[in-house]
N, C-alpha and C positions, 0 to 999 in steps of 0.2 A: 351482153346483148347478142342474140344470134343473128348471123348474116346469111345463114343457109336455109332458113325456113321459107317456104312459099307463102307469101303474105297477101291474102286477098282483101285485107282491111288495114292498109298502112296508116299509121298515125304517129304522133309526136314528131312532126315534120319540122324542117328548118324554116318553112314559110307556109302560109295558108295553101291548102290544096282543095280540089273539088270534092263535093259530097260523093259518096260511093253507094250505088244501089245495092241493096241486100242481095247476096248471092245464094242465100240458104232459105229453106222453108221457115214458116213461123209455126205452123201446126204440123208435127211430124207423124203423129199417130192417127188412128182411125176415129173420126168424129162420132161414129156410131158406137164406139166402145167406151161408154161412160167413164167417169161420173158426170162430165159435162154433156149437155145435149149437143146435137149437130149445130143448132142455131147459136149456142154459146161458143162453140169452137169457131164458127164463122165470125162471130163478133170479136173474139180474141185475135183472129188472123187479120181482121180489118183495122181494129183500133189499137191492138197491142196489149190489151188488158181485159180482165174479167173481174167484176165486183159482184161477189155473191149477194143475191137479193135479200137474203135473211142471214142473221149471224150464224156462223158455222159452229160456234162454241157457246154453250149455255153459261148462265151466271156462276154456277159452282165451278165449272172448269176455268172460267176467267179468273175467279178469285184465287184459285190455286196458282195459276200462272202469274198473276199480279203479285202475290206474296213472294213467289220465287224471284221475280224480277227485283223486288224491293230488297230481298236478302242479298242478291248479288251486288246491288248498288252500294250496300252498306258494309259488305265484307271487307275488312281492312287488308287482308292478305290479297284478295283479288284487286282491290283498289291499287295496290302497289305493283300489280302484275302488268305486263305489256298489253294484255288483252283489254284493259280498261283505258278508255280515252276520256279526257276531261275537257270541259270548256276552257278556252284560253283566258277569258276575263273572270268568270265567276268561280272557276275550279269545280263546278258541279260536274257530276258524271254525265258524259254525252252518250257514250256507247260502251257496251261490254260485248266482246267478240267470243266466238266459239262456245256459245252457251249450251249447245247440245252435247258438248264434251264435259262441261263442268257441272251440269245439272241433270239428274235423271228425269225431272219433269219435262225439260225442254228436249231431251233425247226421245221421250215418248211422243212429244208433239211432232218432232221431225218425221217420225215413222207413221204418224196418224194417216189412215187412208183418205181422210177428207182433204188432206194436203198432198201427200205423196202420190195418191191415186190420180189426182188432177195433173200433177207433174209428169207422171208416167204416160198419161194419155196425150198430153200436149207435146211432149218430147219424144214420144214413140219408142221408148226403151225403158229399161231399169234406170234408176237415177241414184246419184250420190249427193251428199250435202257439200257444196262448194264453200259455203260460208253461212254462219249464223250469228245473230247479234240481237241485243235489245237496244233500241234507241230511246233515250230519255230526253224529253223536251220539257223541262220544268217550267212552271209558270213564272212569268216576268223575265227570266234569264235564258230561256231556250233559244239557241242560235239557229240560223237557217242552214239548209243544205242547198248549195248553188246547183243550177242546171248541169246535168251530166248524163252520159250514157254509162251504165255499169259495164257493159261489154267493152267499151273503149278501154277502161282501166284493166279489166280482167284479161283482155287480149294483150295489151301493151306490157303490163307489169306481172301478170300471172302465167301467161302463155296459154290462155284458152283459145283454141283454134277457131271455133265457130260460135255464133250466137245461139247455140242449142242449149239454152239455159233460161231459167225464169226465177223470179222472186215472188214471194208471197208475204204480205204485210198483214199481221193480225193485231187488231186494236186491243190494247189493255185498258184504255180509258176512252171516254167519248171523244171522237174526232169531229170537232166543229169546223165551220169554214174559217174561223178566226184564231185558232190556236195552233196553226202550223201544219195543217193536214196535207197529205200527198197531192202533188200536182203532176200531171202527165200530159204531154202534147200527143193527142191521138194520131196514129199513123206514122209517128216519128220513127218507129221501130223498123220501117221499111227502107230507111236511109242511114248509112253510117257516116258520121261527121268526124273527119280527122281533126286532131288537135295539134297545136303548134308548141314546140319546145321540147328539148331533150330531157329525159327523165333523170334527175340527179340520183346519186347513190342514197339509199335509205329514205327515199321520198315518202314512204308511208308514215314515217314518224312525224312529219309536218302536215301532210295532206289531210290526214284524218282529224287533225286538231284545229284547222283553220276553216273559216266559213267560206272563203273564196280563194281556193288554191289557184295558182297561176299555171300549173302544168296539168294537162288532162282535162281542161275545161274548154267547152266550145266557145267560139267567138259570138258576140251578141247578134251579129248579122245572121248567122246560121240559125240561132234560136228564133229570131224574129221571122225568118222565112218559113221555118217549120210551123210556127204558130199560125202564120197567115194562111199557109196552104191547108192547115187543118180546120181553119175557121174558128179557132179558139183553143182553150185549155180545159181539160177535164180535172175536176177536183173531187177527192174521195173523203166523204164524211160517213159517220155511222157510229153505232153504239159499240161498247166493248164486245168482243167476240166476232166482230165483222172482219171480213178478209178480202183483200184485193190481190189478184195474181197479175203480174205484168212481165212482159218480155224483157230479156236482158239488154236489148238495144233501145228501149224506150228512153226518150229524153224526158227527164223528170227532176223534181226538186221539191223544196218546201220552204215556206216562209218561217221567220223566227216567231217566237211565242212571247208576246208582251202581256198576254192576258193572265188572269189568276188561275187559269185552268190548265193543269199539266196535260201533256200528251205523250203517252208511252206506247210503243209498238214493238212487236217481235218481227224480225226479218229472217226468213229462211230462204236460202238460195239453193235450188236444185239444178244440177247439170246432168246431161246424159252420160251414161257410162261409156258411150262412144265418142265423147267430147272431153277426154281427160287432158290435163295440163301437160305442156311441154316447156321448153325454155321460153322465157319472156320474149316477145316480139320487139319490144322497144324499151327495155330497161336493162341496167347492168347486171341485175341479179333478181331472182324471184322474191316475192314478198313472203313473210313468215307463214307457216302452215296454219296458225290460228286465224289468219285473214283469208288465206286461200289454201284449202285443204289439198294435200296430195295423197290422201287416203281415199281411193276410189271405190271402196266397198259399197255395193248397192244398199240403199236404205232398207232396213228390215233384216239384213243378214248379220251374222255374228262377226265382230271384228277380231 
């Protein structure tokens, strides 16, 4: 754990600390320099997210991606690899990481201007893929993802200096209100919520597999306050091919899926090439590169 870094977002504290106002912009680029309109950029700055009004990807494109996600889930070699995370109880595949490195189809998706172009505009620079994964939430057994800020983890455990990063979730299946769709507290990206508890060695091995980790999770009072200040919680539903972009510091999560209807989504995380990783701010060692890439090559350039 580094003790020499200037830390504007201290976390993993020995006792609860006050919320920290965001020190950095939300939209770094020019709102007039598409693909989002100035109004959409303003909405992203205000609420911390942008949900494309129409599916970004057509039925054929989704079919290709869905088949590729199914192939990765059933690949025995990948199942035995550390990139694959399984549910604790059912042993169903929960997530597969670094999919843009193991799949040409997902590599093309990461470079697609419909996604990377938005990331460049909002982050105001060239971007690299910090993380990619497919999340599988099968019917009846899909577990929840508890409330969290991605940036809190990426800052503490990966050494990401600033919240100059965003995620995009692309639906591979119908996202209903009742099968574990994404929940975001609007406006929560403007406040950094420190978490309590020292990061243990190898924390990623347990935190990715449990539904309610004890380290890196906000306390309930902080989540309650954010939701009350926002006047509610936004939920994202939509057909296959729909996409939701959200800031790295949004407080978000999702319920479990006890319905018969599976929910699968691709997550791509873009970070500015001016926001590359250093030593972790609050962990003994950085997480593996398949979770937090240390290849900062801009998207679209040869590696």
